[in-house]
N, C-alpha and C positions, 0 to 999 in steps of 0.2 A: 718401279718408275714405269710411267706409262706415257709414250710420246714425249719423253724428256721432261714430264711435269710430275710433281710429286702429289701422289693421292691421298687425301684425307680419309682416314678410315671412319666409317659411320659408327655412331654411339647410340646404342639402344636406350628408348625411353626408361622412366623410373619403373614402369610396370612390366618391361620385358623380362623374361626369365633368362637364367644364364645361358640355358641352351640357345635362345635365339641369338644373344650376343655372340657366342662362339660360331654358330653358323654363318651369320653374316660376315665376320671376321675371316671366316676360312675362304668364302667366296671372293673377297676382294684380294685376299692373299695369292689366291691362284691366278688372278688376273694380272698381277704386277709380274713383270718379266725378270726385273732385278732384285727382287725379293724372293729368297728361297722358302718353300713351304715349310711351315714350322713343324716339328715333331709332335708337340703337344698343343692343345688348343689355348691354353691359358698363355703361352709364349706369344701369340698372335694379339692377345688383348694387351699384353704388356707392351708390345711394340707400338700399339695405337695410343696407349698412354703416354709413352716417351715422346711420341710425334706431336701430340697434345700440348704436352709440358713445353717441348721446344717452341712451338708456335706462341705458346703464352709467354714465354720468357722474351721472344722478340717483340711482342707487343708491349710488354711492361718495360723493356730497354727504351723503346720510343717514348713512352709516358715519362720515363726519368728524365731524358735529354730535354724534352720541354719542359718540365718542372724545374730541372737544373738551371736551364737558362732564364726562366721566369723568376726565380727566386735568387739571382744573382750569385750563382755558383754552389748554392746550397743543395745538396742531394738529399732527395726525400725517397723512401722505400714506401711503394704503395701495396696496398694489401691486395689481395684476390678479390674479384668481383663477386657478388652473391651467386651468379651463375658458375663460376669457376669453383667456388666453395661447393656448391651443390654437386657439380660433376664429381669432384674429389670424394665426397662423402658418399655418393651413390656408388661409385666404383670400390670405396672400401667396403661398404655393405655387401657388394657382389664379391668380395674375396678375391678378386683378380690382380691387386696390387699390394698384397699383403707382405709381400718380400721387396717391394720398393720403397724408397725412402719419399715421403710426401710431406710438406711443411704443415698442411691441414691435418694431416694424421698425427704428426708430432705435437701439435697444439693441442689436439683433441685429447691425447693420451697425458699430456701435461696437465691440463686443465681437470682432467678425470683424477689424475693422482693427487691434485692440490685439494680438490673437493672432498675427496675421500679422507685425506689426512685432516682437514678442517673439521668434518663431521666427527671423526673419530675423537679429536680434542674436546669438541663440543660435548660429545656423550660422555667421556671420562669426567669432564667438570661437572656436567650436570648430574651424574650418577655419584660422584664421591664427595662433591662439596656439599655441607649441610646447607639449608635454606636459612637466610638470616632471619632472626626473630623480627616480628613487627615492633616498630618503636613504641607503641602503646600497648603492648602485650604485658598483661598483669602477671607480676611475679609473686606468687603467694608465700613463697619462702621468706620473701624480704618484708613481709607485713608484720606489725606488731602482734596481731592476731587474726585467724581467718574464720573464727567462730563467732556466728550471729546467733542471738537469742532473741525472738520476736515475741512481743508481749501485746495482746489484742486489746481494744477499747471496750468501753462499757456496752453491754449487750452481745458484744461479739464473741468469738472463740477462735481457737487455733485454726480452724477451718478457713477463716477469711485470708490467711496468708499463702493460699495453694499455689498461686502464680508466683509470688515472690520466693517460696521455697524452691520452687523448680528452676527458676533462673539463677538463684545464688548456687544451688548445687551443680548445675551445669557449668557454673564459673569456677567451680573446684572448693567451694566454701563448704564448711560445716554448719548445720543449721539445727536449731531446736526451737520448739514452740512450746508454750504451756497454756493449758486451759486454767483459768484463774477460778477459785472457788465459786461453784454454782453457775459457771459458764461453759460453753460449748458442751462437751459429752461428760463434763464432771457431774457427779451424782448427787451432790449436796443440794439442799434446797436454797434457792436465793433469799427468801424471806427469813432464814435461819442465821444469816451472816450478820455479826453485830460490830465488827471492827475492820480496820485496813488491814492490821497484820493478820487476821483470819483470811480475808479475801486474797491477799498476796501470798499466802502461804505455799502454794505450788511453785512460785517463783523463787522465794527465799529458801525453800528446801532443795531446789536445783542448784543454787549458788552454793549454799553449803556443803553439798556433796562434791562440789567441784574441785579438782585435784589442787594442792598448792602450787603456786608459780603459774597457773594458767588464767588467761584472761579472755573476757568475752566484750563483744559490742552489744550493748543492750539497745533494743529498738521498741519504743513504746507509742502506741497510737491513741489519741482520744484520752480517755480516763486512764489508759496503760501509761501515760507520761507521769501521773501522780505515783502509779505503781513502781515504775523503775526508779523514781526518785526516792522512795522509800528503801528500795533495795540498794541504792547507791550508798546510802547512809550507813546501812549495816556492812556492806562489802565493798568498800571503795577499791581495795588492791585486787579485787577479781573484776573490775570493769575497766576496759581500756578506754572505751568511748561510750557516750550515751547519745542516742538519736531520737529527737522528739518529732513525730509526724503528726501535725495538727492537733497537738497535744497539751494537756494541762502541764505546764512547766512552772512549778509552784516555788515561792519563797518560803522562808521559815515562818510558821505560825498562820500559814494561808491554807484554807481548803479548797477543793474544787468547786464547790457551790459559791465561795467568795470570788472565785476567778470567773465564774459565769455571770455573777450579778454585778461586775464591776462597772458596767454601763446599762443603765436601765434601758429598755426598749431595743437592745441592739439586735435581738433575736426573737421575734414574735413567733415564727414558725415552730422553734423548739418548745415554746410554752404550749402551742396548740397540739403538738404531737404527744406531750407528756401525759401518761396515765398513771396515777399514784394507786399502789396495791396496799390494802390494809389487813395482812394476815392475821393481826392480833385484834382485829375488830375496828369499826370506825372511831370508837372513842378514844383508839391508841394513836401514836403517830404512825405515818406510813412506814412499811418495811422494804418496799422496792419500788422501782419506776419502769413501767413498760412503755413502748412507743406505738403509736397508732399505725398499724400496718398499710393503711391507706395513704399515709403521708410519708412512708419510708423513702420513696424514690426522690421525692422534692426535698426531703431533708438532708438525706445521707448519700444519695446515689443518683444526683441529677446529671451526671456525665457517664454513668455506668451501663453496662448492657442489660438487657431485659433477663438474661439468663442469670446473672450476678444478682440482680434485683430478687428474682425468684429464689435463688438460693438463701439469701439473706432472710427473706421473708418466713422461710420455714425453719431457719437455724438460730436466729436472734433469740435471746432469753432476757428476762427482766434483769435491771441492775439494781443491786442491793444499795440502800439509800444510807446506811450507817457509813460506809467507807466514804462516800461522797461528802458527808458532813464534818469528817474527821480532819482536824488542822495537823499539819505535818511539822515534825520537829526536825530541822535539817541544819548542819553545822558546816562551817566553811573548811574544817578539818577533814571531814569525811566525804559529804556531798559536794562540797566545793572544790574538792581535789580531783574530781572526774571531768574530764573534757567533754562539754555538752555542744550539741549541733541541733539546728531547727530547720525542718523542711516545711514551709508554707505552702497550703493549698489555695490556689487564687480563686476558684470557682466554688468554694466552700459555703453551703446554706447553713450548717449546724454550727461551724466555729467560723464566723465570717472574718474576713482579711483585716478589717479594723480590730476586730478582739484579738486576733493572732498579734497585731503590730503592739497591742497594750501589753499582752503577756511576754513578748520579746523585749519590750523596751523596761519593764519591770524587773526582769530577771536576765540580762543580756548573755547570750550563749558565745562561744568562740567564733562561730560562723553561722549565717543564715542561708539557705537554699530556697530557690523558688521552683514550683511545680505548676506550670502555666496549663490551663484547661482541666485542672484536676478538681473533682469534688471532694467531699470530706474522707472519701474511701479510695486513695489513690492505687492501693494494691488490686483494685478492680478497674478503675478508670484509665490510669497511666502506669501499668506494671512496669513497662520497659523504661520509661523516664525515671520512675521510682527505684529501679534496679541500678541504673547508670548513676544516681546520686548516692546509692549506698556503697557502691565500689568506689567513687570518688572520696568519700569520707574514710573508707577503709584503707585508702592508699595515704592519706594524710600521714607523714611521720610523726613518731612520737616527739613530743615536746622536750627541748633541752632543759636540763635541771641546772641552773646557774649557781 
């Protein structure tokens, strides 16, 4: 007490050190006659804190009375002001009221405990609970088969499927490709092939060696459609589905040449690009058909990259003519028992959309899919879109036998 009045103890600023606070408290304590000098410096600060808390309680009591009168008798507890919270937090950090009870200290400890528990629970949940699978995630074990066999078109080889092979294998599928006789890196001379059976022999040999009970999805492009139709007739029990990509999907007694000549004048560009080869002499029928390299991009790759066009230009080989002229013998029992799907290429200059519509209407498949923006070679121009369609067809469940 000084002159009968209570002296408010000075409070050091946030930047003041603990020593400054203790020195200031010691000076004021020695000036007060009714307050004995503390034995320890921290007791002086504790007394200051108690005085500050009493003053704060008196001020809060006055507020409560005013609020009680204004609210018709309902008493509200007012929280500490931001300045008061700051004072308490500062004093807590200085360590001078560690042994005193403080509402702010209790709330801080309680919130810290709750937050720690919540974080611990979240960590346990995130580390122990497995992530839920995506609803569209492909489950290969539930498919009828996860084995694709890709068959190239006329003049192409297994090399043309390089993008599709990579995408399917990344998705977990088993993929095989074949070089038909005289195609790709096959050593046979194209001009020596005299029948469809000879030309398709690498495919039929592969299916013949396939273990019993195992099925594959046959995918045929262009003239490869006639080739997989021939294989479907021979091995219907080993083919789960057949997918025709801008391909020759023939009927019984029809040849690939018949299909291309169904509508005269439908594809003049194809006629301009054809170059007939006469390995047995000009007085004998042609043995193979080659394509003019200067027209390849406009005919087959009008939506493909220049790199893929360059690859095709140095890799394509002539097409044997005898298999193109041969009429297929297809039965409903064998060929007709295999589920067929057709993928249309909308920007196709080799097999125009109108001709594809004729093919589909003459021999309707189970389902038709569209590849917008694709040329005759979707494995080059639209590999991702083609991949999605192949997965969609693979996921179609087996048909129920009634």
